[in-house]
C-alpha positions as CSV (number, residue, x, y, z in Angstrom):
1,M,0.0,-0.1,0.0
2,L,2.9,2.3,0.7
3,A,4.3,1.7,-2.7
4,K,1.0,2.3,-4.2
5,S,0.4,5.5,-2.5
6,C,3.8,6.7,-3.5
7,D,3.2,5.9,-7.1
8,L,0.0,7.9,-7.1
9,K,1.8,10.9,-5.5
10,L,4.6,10.8,-7.9
11,N,2.4,10.5,-10.9
12,E,0.3,13.5,-9.9
13,P,0.7,16.7,-11.6
14,V,3.3,19.1,-10.0
15,T,1.4,21.8,-8.4
16,S,4.1,23.4,-6.4
17,A,7.9,23.6,-7.2
18,A,11.0,25.8,-6.5
19,V,10.8,29.4,-7.1
20,P,12.0,30.3,-10.6
21,R,15.2,32.2,-10.9
22,W,13.8,35.2,-12.6
23,K,11.2,35.6,-9.7
24,R,13.7,35.2,-7.1
25,K,16.0,38.0,-8.5
26,E,13.0,40.3,-8.9
27,Q,12.2,39.6,-5.1
28,E,15.8,40.4,-4.2
29,G,15.6,43.6,-6.0
30,K,12.4,44.7,-4.2
31,S,13.7,43.7,-0.8
32,K,17.1,45.0,-1.3
33,H,18.7,42.4,1.0
34,R,19.9,38.8,0.4
35,I,17.3,36.1,0.8
36,S,18.0,33.9,3.7
37,S,18.9,30.2,3.3
38,K,15.4,29.1,4.5
39,P,13.1,28.4,1.7
40,P,10.0,30.6,1.3
41,S,6.5,29.3,2.5
42,N,5.3,28.3,-0.9
43,N,8.0,25.8,-1.0
44,A,6.5,23.8,1.8
45,S,4.9,21.3,-0.6
46,F,8.1,20.8,-2.4
47,S,9.9,20.2,0.8
48,S,7.2,17.6,2.2
49,Q,7.4,15.9,-1.2
50,S,11.2,15.6,-1.0
51,N,10.8,14.2,2.4
52,V,8.4,11.7,1.2
53,S,10.6,10.6,-1.7
54,S,13.6,10.4,0.7
55,T,11.5,8.1,3.0
56,F,10.4,6.0,0.0
57,G,13.9,5.6,-1.0
58,E,15.0,4.5,2.4
59,S,12.0,1.9,2.5
60,L,13.1,0.4,-0.7
61,N,16.7,0.0,0.6
62,S,15.8,-1.2,4.0
63,S,15.6,-4.8,5.1
64,T,11.9,-4.7,5.8
65,V,11.0,-4.7,2.2
66,D,9.3,-7.9,1.0
67,T,12.0,-9.8,-0.8
68,Q,9.8,-12.5,-2.1
69,R,8.2,-10.3,-4.7
70,T,10.8,-10.3,-7.3
71,D,8.5,-9.3,-10.3
72,V,8.2,-5.6,-9.1
73,P,11.2,-3.6,-10.4
74,V,13.0,-1.3,-8.2
75,R,12.7,2.4,-9.4
76,K,15.2,5.1,-8.5
77,A,13.6,8.4,-7.3
78,P,14.0,11.1,-10.0
79,S,16.0,14.0,-9.4
80,L,14.0,17.2,-8.4
81,S,16.8,19.8,-9.4
82,L,15.0,21.0,-12.6
83,K,16.4,23.7,-14.8
84,M,13.8,26.3,-15.5
85,P,14.3,28.7,-18.6
86,Y,15.0,32.4,-18.0
87,K,11.9,34.6,-18.3
88,T,12.4,37.3,-20.8
89,T,9.1,39.2,-19.8
90,N,8.2,41.1,-16.8
91,S,5.1,40.2,-14.7
92,D,3.1,42.8,-16.7
93,G,4.2,41.4,-20.0
94,T,6.6,44.0,-21.1
95,P,10.1,42.7,-22.4
96,K,12.7,42.5,-19.7
97,K,16.0,44.3,-20.4
98,K,19.1,42.2,-20.1
99,N,21.3,43.0,-17.1
100,T,24.4,43.8,-19.3
101,P,27.3,44.6,-17.1
102,K,28.7,48.1,-17.9
103,M,32.2,48.4,-19.1
104,Q,34.4,49.9,-16.4
105,I,37.0,52.2,-17.7
106,K,40.0,52.3,-15.5
107,S,42.3,55.5,-15.4
108,V,45.6,54.4,-16.7
109,G,47.3,57.7,-15.8
110,T,50.4,59.0,-17.4
111,P,52.4,56.3,-19.2
112,K,55.9,55.6,-17.7
113,K,58.9,56.8,-19.8
114,V,61.1,54.1,-21.3
115,K,64.7,54.8,-20.7
116,T,67.3,54.3,-23.5
117,P,69.6,51.5,-22.9
118,G,72.8,52.7,-21.4
119,K,76.3,51.4,-20.9
120,K,75.1,48.9,-18.2
121,L,73.0,47.2,-20.9
122,G,76.0,47.0,-23.3
123,H,74.2,49.1,-26.0
124,Q,74.8,52.6,-27.2
125,T,72.3,54.8,-28.9
126,P,73.8,55.8,-32.2
127,K,74.6,59.5,-32.4
128,E,74.1,59.6,-36.2
129,D,72.2,57.7,-38.7
130,R,73.7,56.8,-42.2
131,F,72.1,58.3,-45.1
132,I,70.8,55.9,-47.6
133,A,70.2,57.6,-51.0
134,P,66.9,56.7,-52.7
135,R,67.2,54.3,-55.6
136,G,63.8,54.8,-57.1
137,S,65.0,56.9,-59.9
138,N,67.9,54.6,-60.9
139,N,67.3,52.2,-63.7
140,F,69.8,49.5,-62.8
141,D,68.6,47.1,-65.5
142,A,69.0,49.6,-68.3
143,S,72.4,50.6,-67.0
144,G,73.7,46.9,-66.9
145,F,72.3,46.4,-70.4
146,H,74.3,49.3,-71.8
147,I,77.6,48.3,-70.1
148,L,77.3,44.6,-71.4
149,N,76.2,45.6,-74.9
150,N,78.5,48.5,-75.6
151,H,75.9,51.2,-75.7
152,D,76.1,53.4,-78.7
153,D,76.3,57.2,-77.6
154,S,75.2,58.4,-80.9
155,K,71.7,57.3,-80.4
156,D,71.3,59.3,-77.3
157,S,69.2,62.4,-77.3
158,P,71.0,65.9,-77.6
159,L,70.1,66.6,-74.0
160,T,71.6,63.3,-72.8
161,R,74.8,63.8,-74.8
162,K,75.3,67.4,-73.3
163,Y,74.8,66.0,-69.9
164,K,77.4,63.3,-70.4
165,E,79.9,65.8,-71.8
166,G,79.5,68.1,-68.9
167,M,80.0,65.1,-66.3
168,K,83.3,64.2,-68.2
169,Q,84.6,67.6,-68.0
170,N,83.7,68.0,-64.2
171,L,85.3,64.6,-63.4
172,N,88.2,65.2,-65.6
173,I,87.7,62.1,-67.7
174,T,89.8,62.1,-70.8
175,S,89.9,58.5,-71.6
176,E,88.2,55.2,-70.6
177,K,90.9,54.6,-68.0
178,I,90.0,56.9,-65.1
179,L,92.9,55.8,-62.9
180,N,96.2,55.3,-64.7
181,M,99.0,54.3,-62.3
182,R,101.7,54.4,-64.9
183,T,101.5,58.0,-65.9
184,K,102.7,60.9,-63.8
185,A,100.4,63.5,-62.3
186,P,100.1,66.8,-64.5
187,V,102.4,69.4,-63.6
188,N,100.8,72.6,-62.4
189,Q,102.1,75.6,-64.2
190,A,103.8,78.2,-62.0
191,N,102.0,81.1,-63.8
192,A,98.7,79.5,-63.8
193,L,98.3,78.5,-60.2
194,N,94.5,77.7,-59.4
195,A,93.6,78.9,-62.9
196,H,92.5,75.6,-64.1
197,S,90.2,73.7,-61.9
198,K,90.5,70.6,-63.9
199,V,94.0,69.8,-62.5
200,L,93.1,67.7,-59.5
201,F,96.6,66.7,-58.7
202,S,100.1,68.1,-59.2
203,Q,103.7,67.2,-58.5
204,S,105.7,68.9,-55.7
205,T,106.4,72.5,-56.3
206,G,109.7,72.3,-54.4
207,M,108.6,73.5,-51.0
208,V,110.5,72.1,-48.0
209,N,108.6,69.4,-46.0
210,P,109.4,69.7,-42.4
211,Q,108.2,66.3,-41.6
212,A,110.5,64.7,-44.2
213,A,113.5,65.1,-42.1
214,S,114.1,62.1,-39.6
215,R,116.7,64.3,-37.6
216,C,117.5,67.8,-36.6
217,I,119.8,69.5,-39.1
218,P,121.4,72.7,-37.8
219,Q,120.4,75.7,-39.9
220,T,123.7,77.6,-39.1
221,E,127.3,76.7,-40.0
222,W,129.4,74.9,-37.4
223,R,132.5,76.9,-38.3
224,V,133.6,79.7,-40.7
225,L,137.1,79.9,-42.2
226,D,138.5,82.8,-44.2
227,A,139.4,82.2,-47.9
228,P,141.0,85.5,-49.1
229,G,141.9,85.7,-52.8
230,V,139.8,82.7,-54.1
231,N,139.4,82.6,-57.7
232,N,135.7,83.2,-58.5
233,D,135.5,80.9,-61.4
234,F,132.7,78.3,-62.0
235,Y,134.7,76.0,-64.3
236,I,137.6,75.1,-61.8
237,N,137.8,72.9,-58.8
238,L,139.7,74.3,-55.8
239,L,138.7,72.3,-52.8
240,D,139.1,68.6,-51.7
241,W,139.0,66.7,-48.5
242,S,141.5,63.8,-47.9
243,P,140.8,60.4,-46.2
244,R,143.2,61.7,-43.5
245,N,140.8,64.5,-42.5
246,I,143.0,67.2,-44.1
247,L,141.4,69.9,-46.2
248,C,143.2,71.5,-49.2
249,V,141.9,74.9,-50.6
250,A,143.6,76.7,-53.5
251,L,143.7,80.5,-53.1
252,G,145.1,82.2,-56.2
253,D,148.6,80.8,-56.7
254,A,148.8,79.1,-53.4
255,A,147.6,75.8,-51.8
256,Y,146.6,75.7,-48.1
257,L,146.1,72.8,-45.8
258,W,143.8,72.7,-42.8
259,D,143.9,69.7,-40.4
260,A,140.3,69.3,-39.3
261,S,141.4,67.1,-36.2
262,S,143.8,69.7,-34.7
263,G,142.7,72.9,-36.4
264,E,146.2,73.6,-37.8
265,I,146.7,75.6,-40.9
266,S,149.7,75.4,-43.2
267,E,150.8,76.5,-46.6
268,L,151.7,73.7,-48.9
269,C,153.1,75.6,-51.9
270,S,153.0,78.9,-53.7
271,L,153.5,78.9,-57.7
272,G,154.3,82.5,-58.0
273,E,152.5,83.9,-61.0
274,T,150.8,80.6,-62.0
275,Q,147.3,80.1,-60.8
276,I,146.1,76.9,-59.3
277,T,143.0,75.6,-61.1
278,S,142.3,72.2,-59.6
279,V,143.4,70.0,-56.6
280,Q,142.6,66.2,-55.8
281,W,143.9,64.0,-53.1
282,S,145.0,60.3,-53.9
283,P,142.5,57.9,-52.4
284,V,145.1,55.2,-52.2
285,S,147.9,57.2,-50.7
286,P,146.4,60.2,-48.9
287,Q,149.8,61.9,-48.5
288,F,149.9,62.7,-52.2
289,L,148.1,65.7,-53.8
290,A,147.6,66.3,-57.4
291,I,147.5,70.1,-58.5
292,G,146.4,71.2,-61.8
293,T,147.8,74.6,-63.0
294,A,147.0,77.4,-65.5
295,D,150.3,76.7,-67.3
296,N,149.0,73.4,-68.7
297,T,150.7,71.1,-66.3
298,V,149.8,68.7,-63.4
299,Q,152.0,68.6,-60.4
300,L,152.2,65.8,-57.8
301,W,153.2,66.8,-54.3
302,N,154.1,64.8,-51.1
303,V,152.2,66.5,-48.3
304,E,154.2,64.9,-45.5
305,K,157.5,66.1,-46.8
306,Q,156.0,69.2,-48.4
307,A,157.9,68.5,-51.6
308,L,157.2,68.4,-55.2
309,V,157.5,64.8,-56.6
310,R,157.0,65.3,-60.3
311,T,155.4,67.6,-62.9
312,M,153.4,65.9,-65.8
313,A,152.9,68.2,-68.9
314,G,151.1,67.4,-72.2
315,H,148.0,69.6,-72.1
316,T,147.7,72.6,-74.4
317,D,145.5,74.6,-72.1
318,R,144.8,75.0,-68.3
319,V,143.8,71.9,-66.3
320,G,140.6,72.6,-64.6
321,S,139.6,69.0,-63.3
322,L,141.2,66.0,-61.8
323,S,140.1,62.6,-60.6
324,W,141.9,59.4,-59.4
325,S,141.5,55.7,-60.1
326,D,144.2,54.0,-57.9
327,F,147.3,54.9,-59.6
328,I,145.7,56.4,-62.6
329,L,145.2,60.2,-62.6
330,S,142.8,61.7,-65.2
331,S,143.0,65.4,-66.0
332,G,140.5,67.4,-68.0
333,S,141.7,70.5,-69.9
334,R,140.1,73.7,-71.3
335,S,141.0,72.2,-74.7
336,G,138.2,69.5,-74.2
337,A,140.9,66.7,-74.1
338,I,141.2,64.2,-71.1
339,F,144.5,62.5,-70.3
340,H,145.2,59.5,-68.3
341,H,148.4,59.6,-66.4
342,D,150.0,56.5,-64.7
343,V,152.0,58.0,-61.8
344,R,154.1,54.9,-61.3
345,V,155.9,55.0,-64.7
346,A,158.2,57.6,-66.2
347,Q,156.1,57.8,-69.4
348,H,153.0,58.8,-67.4
349,H,150.8,59.7,-70.5
350,I,149.0,56.4,-71.4
351,A,145.7,57.5,-73.0
352,T,143.9,60.5,-74.4
353,L,140.1,60.9,-74.5
354,V,138.7,63.1,-77.2
355,G,135.1,64.0,-77.4
356,H,134.2,67.3,-75.7
357,D,134.4,70.4,-77.8
358,Q,134.9,72.8,-74.9
359,E,136.4,72.9,-71.5
360,V,136.1,69.9,-69.4
361,C,135.0,71.3,-66.0
362,G,134.1,68.0,-64.1
363,L,135.6,64.6,-63.6
364,A,134.5,61.7,-61.4
365,Y,135.2,58.1,-61.3
366,S,132.4,55.6,-60.2
367,P,132.9,53.9,-56.8
368,D,134.3,50.6,-58.4
369,K,136.5,52.7,-60.7
370,S,135.1,51.0,-63.8
371,M,133.6,54.1,-65.4
372,L,134.7,57.8,-65.7
373,A,132.1,60.6,-66.0
374,S,133.1,64.0,-67.5
375,G,131.2,67.2,-67.7
376,S,131.9,70.0,-70.0
377,N,131.0,73.4,-71.2
378,D,129.4,72.0,-74.2
379,N,126.4,71.0,-72.1
380,T,127.1,67.3,-72.3
381,V,128.0,64.5,-70.0
382,R,130.2,61.6,-71.3
383,V,130.6,58.2,-69.7
384,W,133.8,56.5,-70.5
385,Q,134.4,52.8,-69.6
386,G,138.0,51.7,-68.6
387,T,140.7,53.1,-70.8
388,D,138.5,53.2,-73.9
389,T,139.0,56.3,-75.8
390,V,135.4,56.3,-77.3
391,P,132.6,57.4,-74.9
392,L,130.2,54.7,-73.8
393,H,127.3,57.1,-73.5
394,T,126.8,60.8,-74.3
395,L,124.1,62.4,-72.1
396,I,122.5,65.5,-73.6
397,E,119.7,66.5,-71.1
398,H,121.3,69.7,-69.9
399,T,121.1,73.0,-71.6
400,S,124.2,74.6,-69.8
401,A,127.6,73.8,-68.7
402,V,128.0,70.7,-66.5
403,K,130.4,70.8,-63.6
404,A,128.6,69.1,-60.8
405,L,129.1,65.3,-61.0
406,A,128.6,62.8,-58.2
407,W,128.4,59.0,-58.1
408,C,126.1,57.3,-55.6
409,P,128.2,55.3,-53.0
410,T,125.5,52.7,-52.6
411,S,124.4,52.2,-56.4
412,Q,127.4,51.6,-58.5
413,K,125.8,52.9,-61.8
414,L,123.7,55.8,-60.3
415,L,125.2,59.2,-61.5
416,A,123.9,62.6,-60.5
417,T,124.7,65.6,-62.8
418,G,123.9,69.3,-62.3
419,G,123.7,72.1,-64.8
420,G,124.6,75.8,-64.8
421,T,122.7,79.0,-64.7
422,A,120.6,78.5,-67.9
423,D,119.7,74.9,-66.9
424,R,119.2,74.6,-63.1
425,Q,118.5,71.0,-63.2
426,I,119.8,68.0,-61.2
427,C,119.5,64.7,-63.3
428,F,119.9,61.2,-62.3
429,W,121.2,58.7,-64.8
430,N,121.7,54.9,-65.0
431,A,125.2,55.0,-66.4
432,G,125.2,51.5,-67.4
433,Y,122.4,52.1,-70.0
434,G,122.6,55.8,-70.4
435,S,119.2,56.3,-69.5
436,L,117.5,59.2,-67.4
437,Q,116.0,58.1,-64.2
438,N,114.8,61.4,-62.7
439,K,115.4,65.2,-62.8
440,I,114.3,68.1,-61.0
441,D,114.5,71.9,-61.5
442,T,116.3,73.5,-58.5
443,G,115.6,77.1,-59.6
444,S,119.2,78.2,-59.4
445,Q,122.7,77.3,-60.8
446,V,124.1,74.0,-59.5
447,S,127.8,74.1,-58.9
448,S,128.4,71.1,-57.0
449,L,126.9,67.7,-55.6
450,V,127.9,65.3,-52.9
451,W,126.3,62.1,-51.8
452,S,125.8,61.0,-48.3
453,L,127.9,58.1,-47.2
454,N,125.4,56.5,-45.1
455,T,121.9,57.5,-46.3
456,K,120.1,58.0,-49.7
457,E,120.5,61.7,-49.6
458,I,122.3,64.3,-51.7
459,V,123.6,67.7,-51.0
460,S,123.7,70.4,-53.8
461,G,125.5,73.8,-53.8
462,H,123.9,76.7,-55.6
463,G,124.5,80.1,-57.0
464,Y,122.2,83.1,-57.7
465,S,119.8,84.0,-56.0
466,Q,120.0,82.4,-52.5
467,N,123.5,80.9,-52.6
468,Q,122.4,78.0,-50.6
469,L,123.1,74.4,-49.8
470,T,120.0,72.1,-50.3
471,V,119.6,68.6,-48.8
472,W,117.5,66.2,-50.9
473,K,115.9,63.0,-50.0
474,Y,116.4,60.4,-53.0
475,P,114.4,59.3,-54.9
476,S,111.5,61.4,-53.9
477,M,113.7,64.5,-54.3
478,T,112.1,66.1,-51.3
479,R,113.8,69.1,-49.9
480,I,114.9,68.2,-46.3
481,A,116.8,71.3,-45.5
482,E,118.1,74.5,-47.0
483,L,121.2,76.0,-45.5
484,T,121.9,79.7,-46.2
485,G,124.9,81.8,-45.1
486,H,127.1,82.6,-48.1
487,A,126.8,86.1,-49.4
488,D,127.9,85.0,-53.0
489,R,127.5,81.7,-55.0
490,V,128.8,78.4,-53.8
491,L,131.8,77.3,-55.9
492,Q,132.3,73.8,-54.6
493,L,131.4,71.3,-51.8
494,A,133.6,68.6,-50.1
495,M,132.5,65.7,-47.8
496,S,134.4,64.9,-44.6
497,P,135.9,61.3,-44.4
498,D,133.3,60.3,-41.7
499,G,130.4,61.5,-43.8
500,S,129.1,63.8,-41.3
501,T,130.3,67.4,-42.3
502,V,130.0,69.2,-45.6
503,M,132.6,72.0,-46.4
504,S,131.4,74.7,-48.8
505,L,133.7,77.2,-50.6
506,G,131.9,80.4,-51.5
507,A,132.8,83.3,-54.0
508,D,132.3,85.5,-50.8
509,E,135.8,84.3,-49.8
510,S,134.7,82.1,-46.9
511,L,134.7,78.3,-46.1
512,R,131.8,77.1,-44.0
513,L,131.4,73.8,-42.3
514,W,127.9,72.3,-41.9
515,K,127.0,69.3,-39.7
516,I,124.3,67.6,-41.7
517,F,124.7,63.9,-41.4
518,D,125.1,61.4,-38.5
519,V,128.3,59.3,-38.2
520,D,128.2,55.6,-38.8
521,P,130.4,54.2,-35.9
522,A,131.3,50.8,-37.8
523,K,132.3,52.8,-41.0
524,K,134.3,55.4,-38.9
525,E,136.4,52.6,-37.3
526,E,137.0,51.0,-40.6
527,R,138.2,54.2,-42.3
528,S,140.6,54.8,-39.4
529,K,142.1,51.3,-39.9
530,K,142.6,52.1,-43.6
531,S,144.2,55.4,-43.0
532,D,146.7,53.9,-40.7
533,S,147.8,51.3,-43.1
534,R,151.1,51.7,-45.0
535,S,151.0,53.6,-48.3
536,K,151.2,51.5,-51.3
537,L,151.9,54.4,-53.6
538,S,154.9,55.8,-51.9
539,M,156.9,52.5,-52.5
540,R,156.1,52.5,-56.2
541,L,156.2,56.2,-57.1
542,R,159.3,57.3,-59.2
């Protein structure tokens, strides 16, 4: 009966149920307070029904249920938690507005500043930004086509051709090779400085470069000696420095000796009315001095004994230049002839070199004594090999008399020559081939040249207008120093045996010593040993 009554109750229509959600929210809005956990009064039937169902469930699971009736199935109580749909209308039938939550806008405030990474972060903000040119107007495809297919400029429009010609002129493009390393830069004309803007580069104008000197060269002379009565003649050679550090200078008809070590001055000889026109020390036996005279003779003097050893005649005019090659003495005359004298034999005249038309004013043997260079008033330089009477080369670059001759001590075939007033050039030759290596216009008469014994530098003596000595760096020919002091032109230069001092003889009747180069200790010791050795020439001289 209990089961039957339960079945009838459960099958009855539901007359009371839980309060719908929409109604409960409406009640909460009116009462403005939260509903307590106790269900309202209209839920009493639902509560009693729940209690009945729970009692019915317990009775089914209890041991008092009749287990003999197996044909009745056991039913589970249905769940009473029903989901009711939301009501979209109010109680009066009007549509209910949705409770859409309002969007809340929070005040963010002032944004924080982002700091630039500093040194601690290992990053530096660039101070500058590189400029990238726009390439939208450049047609690279067309340019590449023209380069590969040899574009014909004749098909260009007149405006394009005019534009290209203007670009060539502004860029100084005279040929297809824009950079040509084998040709020298154009020389800027002295009278047209900055007149042509097309000349982008020019050679050195001869200004002194203060940074070119690797040492300090004194600008004043170390010592000054008087030379009264010196013969102011460009074509004669009146000064020479011996390997034993004794200087000889010819003043009129007399020859004077100055010992550079002790400072003593002595007169070697006086020829009376005969003028001395050239002097030259023997490199093999430094106690012997050759003197050329205006009476066409060559004299040989023993300096230690202050005695005349012999006189060698043969020339028809004055002897203005001398040069030694061991025991062979070469002399140049105003007649243009060059004689070879062997001072060891009685018949001293062994050869005559004929080639110059005018006075021979310069003679110099190469360091290995294989070649002889002669300069003349006929504006030529001739190179003679050995005892040949025909010149090996004739050098015709100069336009004035060539007196200054100097062989490089480190390059056996390198010869430097200097021209007179009308020429003013220093030329450098490869004497083996007779080819010109380099030349430079000095701006004044070149009277003498001497090479440094230790470095690739050369000193030149000049005449009008500054009467200076110039130190050059070879092969760049950069002016290292210019030494002024003479009131008249420099007649001749001589190098000291240690290679440190240059002596200059001026037409102002003064001798000036210039400390220009450093002394090489090894070479200085070697020269001292050679100078102390016994003379070979003194035993063979007759």
